[in-house]
C-alpha positions as CSV (number, residue, x, y, z in Angstrom):
1,M,-19.9,22.4,23.8
2,N,-20.2,20.9,20.3
3,I,-21.0,23.3,17.5
4,A,-21.9,22.5,13.9
5,V,-20.7,24.9,11.3
6,I,-22.8,24.3,8.2
7,F,-21.6,26.1,5.0
8,A,-24.1,26.7,2.3
9,G,-22.6,29.7,0.5
10,G,-22.5,28.2,-3.0
11,V,-24.9,28.9,-5.9
12,G,-24.8,25.5,-7.5
13,I,-23.5,26.2,-11.0
14,R,-23.2,22.5,-11.8
15,M,-26.8,21.8,-10.7
16,A,-28.2,24.1,-13.4
17,S,-31.3,24.7,-11.2
18,S,-32.8,27.8,-12.9
19,G,-31.0,30.2,-10.5
20,V,-32.0,28.5,-7.2
21,P,-29.0,27.7,-5.1
22,K,-28.8,23.9,-4.8
23,Q,-29.2,24.0,-1.0
24,F,-32.7,25.4,-1.4
25,L,-34.0,22.9,-3.9
26,M,-37.1,21.2,-2.5
27,V,-37.1,17.4,-1.8
28,Y,-40.3,16.1,-0.2
29,D,-41.6,19.5,0.8
30,K,-38.3,20.6,2.5
31,P,-35.2,22.4,1.1
32,I,-32.1,20.2,1.0
33,L,-30.5,22.6,3.6
34,I,-33.3,21.9,6.1
35,H,-32.9,18.2,5.7
36,T,-29.3,18.7,6.7
37,L,-30.0,21.1,9.6
38,E,-32.6,18.8,11.0
39,K,-30.0,16.1,11.5
40,F,-28.0,18.4,13.8
41,Q,-31.1,19.8,15.4
42,Y,-32.3,16.4,16.5
43,C,-28.9,15.0,17.6
44,D,-28.6,15.4,21.4
45,A,-24.8,15.7,21.1
46,C,-25.0,18.9,19.0
47,D,-25.4,22.0,21.2
48,A,-25.5,24.8,18.6
49,I,-25.5,25.4,14.9
50,V,-23.9,28.2,12.8
51,L,-24.9,28.6,9.2
52,A,-22.8,30.4,6.6
53,C,-25.2,31.1,3.8
54,V,-25.1,32.6,0.3
55,E,-25.7,36.3,1.0
56,S,-28.7,36.8,-1.3
57,H,-30.7,34.2,0.7
58,L,-29.9,35.2,4.3
59,D,-33.4,36.3,5.1
60,Y,-34.9,33.3,3.3
61,A,-32.7,31.0,5.3
62,R,-33.8,32.7,8.6
63,G,-37.4,32.3,7.6
64,L,-36.9,28.6,6.8
65,A,-35.1,28.0,10.1
66,Q,-38.0,29.6,12.0
67,H,-40.6,27.7,10.0
68,F,-39.0,24.3,10.5
69,A,-38.1,25.0,14.2
70,I,-34.3,24.8,13.9
71,T,-33.9,26.2,17.4
72,K,-30.3,25.3,17.8
73,L,-29.3,27.7,15.0
74,Q,-27.7,30.6,16.8
75,R,-25.9,32.4,14.0
76,I,-26.5,33.0,10.3
77,V,-23.6,34.7,8.6
78,P,-22.9,35.6,4.9
79,G,-20.8,33.1,3.1
80,G,-17.6,34.2,1.3
81,A,-16.4,34.0,-2.2
82,T,-14.9,30.5,-1.7
83,G,-15.7,27.5,0.5
84,Q,-12.7,28.4,2.6
85,A,-14.0,31.9,3.2
86,S,-17.5,30.6,4.1
87,I,-16.1,28.2,6.6
88,Y,-13.9,30.9,8.2
89,A,-16.9,33.1,8.6
90,G,-18.8,30.3,10.3
91,L,-15.9,29.5,12.6
92,Q,-15.6,33.1,13.7
93,A,-19.3,33.0,14.6
94,A,-18.8,29.7,16.4
95,A,-16.0,31.4,18.4
96,E,-18.4,34.1,19.5
97,I,-20.8,31.5,20.8
98,S,-18.0,29.6,22.5
99,K,-16.8,32.8,24.2
100,E,-20.3,33.6,25.4
101,Q,-20.6,30.1,26.9
102,G,-17.1,30.3,28.4
103,G,-15.9,27.3,26.4
104,A,-12.3,26.1,26.4
105,K,-12.1,22.9,24.4
106,D,-15.2,23.1,22.2
107,V,-15.6,20.8,19.3
108,V,-16.7,22.1,15.9
109,L,-18.1,19.9,13.1
110,I,-17.7,21.4,9.7
111,H,-20.3,20.1,7.3
112,D,-21.8,20.8,3.8
113,G,-25.3,22.2,3.7
114,V,-25.9,19.8,0.8
115,R,-24.8,16.6,2.5
116,P,-28.2,15.8,4.2
117,L,-27.8,12.0,4.8
118,I,-25.5,12.4,7.8
119,T,-26.7,10.3,10.8
120,S,-26.8,11.1,14.6
121,K,-24.3,8.3,15.1
122,L,-21.8,9.8,12.7
123,I,-22.1,13.2,14.5
124,E,-21.6,11.5,17.9
125,D,-18.7,9.4,16.6
126,N,-17.0,12.6,15.2
127,I,-17.2,14.3,18.5
128,T,-15.8,11.3,20.4
129,A,-13.0,11.0,17.9
130,V,-12.0,14.7,18.3
131,R,-12.0,14.3,22.1
132,E,-9.8,11.2,21.9
133,H,-7.6,12.0,18.9
134,G,-7.8,15.8,18.4
135,S,-9.4,15.7,15.0
136,C,-11.8,13.6,12.8
137,I,-12.0,13.5,9.0
138,T,-15.0,11.5,7.9
139,C,-14.0,9.3,4.9
140,A,-15.4,6.7,2.6
141,G,-13.4,3.8,1.5
142,A,-12.2,3.8,-2.1
143,K,-14.2,1.3,-4.1
144,E,-12.3,1.8,-7.3
145,T,-8.6,2.4,-8.1
146,V,-7.4,6.0,-7.6
147,V,-4.8,7.3,-9.9
148,V,-2.8,10.6,-9.7
149,V,-2.2,12.3,-13.0
150,D,-0.1,15.3,-14.2
151,A,-1.2,18.2,-16.4
152,D,-0.8,16.0,-19.5
153,H,-3.2,13.4,-18.1
154,T,-0.4,10.9,-17.6
155,V,-0.6,8.6,-14.6
156,Q,2.1,9.5,-12.0
157,N,1.0,7.3,-9.2
158,V,-1.5,4.5,-8.6
159,A,-2.8,4.6,-5.0
160,E,-3.2,1.4,-3.0
161,R,-6.9,0.9,-2.7
162,A,-6.7,-0.7,0.7
163,T,-5.1,2.5,2.2
164,T,-6.9,5.1,0.1
165,K,-9.9,7.0,1.5
166,L,-12.2,9.7,0.1
167,A,-12.6,12.6,2.4
168,R,-16.2,13.6,3.1
169,A,-17.9,15.4,5.9
170,P,-18.2,16.3,8.7
171,Q,-14.6,17.3,9.2
172,S,-14.3,18.0,12.9
173,F,-11.7,19.6,15.2
174,F,-11.2,21.5,18.4
175,L,-12.5,25.0,17.6
176,T,-9.3,26.7,18.6
177,D,-7.2,24.5,16.4
178,I,-9.1,24.9,13.1
179,L,-9.7,28.6,13.8
180,E,-5.9,29.1,14.3
181,A,-5.2,27.4,11.0
182,H,-7.7,29.7,9.1
183,Q,-6.1,32.7,10.8
184,Q,-2.7,31.5,9.7
185,A,-3.9,30.9,6.1
186,D,-5.3,34.4,6.1
187,K,-1.9,35.8,7.0
188,D,-0.2,33.6,4.4
189,G,-2.5,34.6,1.6
190,L,-4.1,31.2,1.1
191,T,-7.6,31.9,0.0
192,D,-9.0,28.9,-1.8
193,V,-8.0,25.7,0.0
194,I,-10.4,23.0,-1.0
195,D,-11.4,21.9,2.5
196,S,-10.5,21.9,6.2
197,C,-8.7,18.6,5.9
198,T,-6.4,20.0,3.2
199,L,-5.8,23.2,5.2
200,M,-4.8,21.3,8.4
201,A,-2.6,18.9,6.4
202,H,-0.9,21.9,4.8
203,Y,0.1,23.1,8.3
204,G,1.4,19.6,9.3
205,K,-1.4,18.7,11.6
206,A,-2.0,15.0,12.4
207,L,-5.5,13.9,11.2
208,Y,-7.5,11.0,12.4
209,T,-10.0,9.4,10.0
210,L,-13.4,7.8,10.6
211,E,-15.2,5.8,7.9
212,C,-18.8,6.6,7.1
213,E,-21.6,4.9,5.1
214,S,-21.6,5.3,1.4
215,Q,-25.0,7.1,1.6
216,N,-23.3,10.2,3.0
217,I,-23.3,11.9,-0.4
218,K,-22.9,15.6,-1.3
219,I,-25.5,16.9,-3.7
220,T,-23.7,18.7,-6.4
221,T,-25.2,17.6,-9.7
222,P,-28.7,16.6,-10.9
223,D,-27.7,13.0,-10.6
224,D,-26.9,13.5,-6.9
225,Y,-30.2,15.2,-6.4
226,F,-32.2,12.3,-7.8
227,L,-30.0,9.8,-5.9
228,F,-30.8,11.7,-2.7
229,K,-34.5,11.5,-3.4
230,A,-34.2,7.8,-4.0
231,L,-32.2,7.2,-0.9
232,L,-34.6,9.2,1.2
233,E,-37.5,7.3,-0.1
234,L,-35.6,4.0,0.7
235,Q,-35.0,5.2,4.2
236,Q,-38.6,6.1,4.7
237,N,-39.8,2.8,3.4
238,A,-37.3,1.0,5.6
239,A,-38.7,2.7,8.6
240,V,-42.2,1.7,7.7
241,F,-41.2,-1.9,7.2
242,E,-38.8,-1.9,10.1
243,Y,-35.8,-2.7,7.9
244,P,-32.5,-1.5,9.5
245,L,-30.9,1.0,7.1
246,G,-29.1,3.3,9.6
247,Q,-31.5,6.2,9.0
248,N,-31.1,7.8,12.4
């Protein structure tokens, strides 16, 4: 089976949203998190959803899932102190679902709760890539020059733009592989690895990449919030006027 692990354990400090975690900010009568969950709910390739949620809003998230009929949501678990901890909690819940279903080579798609412009095609392409290559890191092409600097802000390396990608989400794996990496990190005392791609690379795993559309943004700042509203309105208008924008 194919399981989406959505992590929404953050509180959105950079959003400055009057104490409301960014994933629960409303956009066109729905929280951002619901916009994200609906993409997996309505994708036939996704069989189940796990949500790792900020602990103070667990009951609220359950109520939202029921109200918006997110019927594929099988587990809601408390998020951890870091993104890594939240993902690990979600993966453990996914493993429980897999065991119940007798799964052996289940695919897990790890995705940000505040990345709501994912498409069904991208979900399906991630699953296909994992089945064929063992992993799939969704990326965007670098449109500007990327430089690597040291602590003194001195450029140490200028990356070749043609071969430089920006890792986004979902980041997808066989469930057993990514769970094993998190278990090893726990033993090794690694507690704040930035994302699953970095964790798997740390343990020397080969990673396959898949390029996504530039619209697949993560909502972190107020600028991102207003950009999402604008892109969503553009998609809705495109659907009305039958203009192809890849909104599925």
